[in-house]
C-alpha positions, 0 to 999 in steps of 0.5 A: 148180132150173135147166132142165137139172136139171128136164129130168134129173129129168123124164127120170129120172121118165119112165124110172122110169115106163117101168120100173115099167110093164114090171114090172107088165105082166110080173107080169100076164103071169106071173100069167095064165100061172100061172093057165093052168097051173093050169087045165090041171092041175086043170080039164082033165087031172084030168077026162080031157083027155089029147090033148097037142095040145089041152092045149098049145093050152089052155096057150098060148092067152091066154083073158083077151084074148078076154074083156071087161075087167070079166070078165078076172079070171075068165078061167081059172075053170071056168065060162062067162062073158058076152061081150055080146049074150046070148052066152057064152064056154064054160068051158075044160073044154068048149072042151078037150073039144070040141077033143079029141073031133074028134082034130085033126091039123095038116093039118086044115081045121076049120069052127066055127059060132058064133065068139063071142069067137073063143077056140075058133077060136084054140085050134083055130088053135094046132093045125090048118092052117086054121080057118073060123069063122062068127058071125051077130052082126056086133058079135061077129064084128068084135070077134073079127076084131080080136082074132084079127088082133092076136094073129096068128092068121092061119090063123083066118078069120071070116065074118059070116053065118048058120052054118046054111049053113056055108061051102061054098066052103071045104068039105069040112072034116075036122071041124066044131065047133058052139058053139050049141044046134041043134034038129037037125043042119043038113043043109048042115053034114053035106054039108060034112063030109068023109068020115071027118070028125067034127062035135061039136054040142049038140042040143036045145031052147033054154034047156034041157039039151041033148045034146052029140053026136058025129057021124061020117060014113063012106061017106056014112053018119052015126052019132051018139053022145050024149056029155054033157048041156050048156047052150049058147046057142041056134043063131041064124038070120038070120030070128030 
């Protein structure tokens, strides 16, 4: 085979590899999309998630891109998954429930405590104007920044800090979502919640069943309501 023939064969083989790679990527994307559709139908709609903005955000947000490689095949299953450093990404139903319960509006500014993988922040960012999210574990926070930037969630802002104190310079917030179990409701978060705002937070002892609580602030008065028993990782502090 002469040089010209070898070159043509090489180019043909390269083109074939590119085409096959594109087909495989497209097939994988379609598979994930089908899994998300099934997740929305079976895990969310069948269990009482009715808010259309929440359902569309869950349908759109690519959960598998927020999960470590060895866990991606489980991305759309109805369970939490480990993401390292003793932390988890919550099951899709809990993410959707916590999103729906704050009744997010497009103009909202939402504070999240416990960025973790960045998935909950991404779901919120699909709906509201601005999401401010705080992660105390530096490695997780930096990874979430990378993933959110790569997926063009420019309205999701990550800070690596102790979430107990909130993010005062961007307060007040229309809603606050806490994704780690606290033994009490942090007063700084109450202060940073806008009048008329809602906070969703798991409250209880670490490594035991906690209560997912809805906190509402009206005329500087708080009302609380227990919503369901849950198990979240502990609310970590800087001095832990």
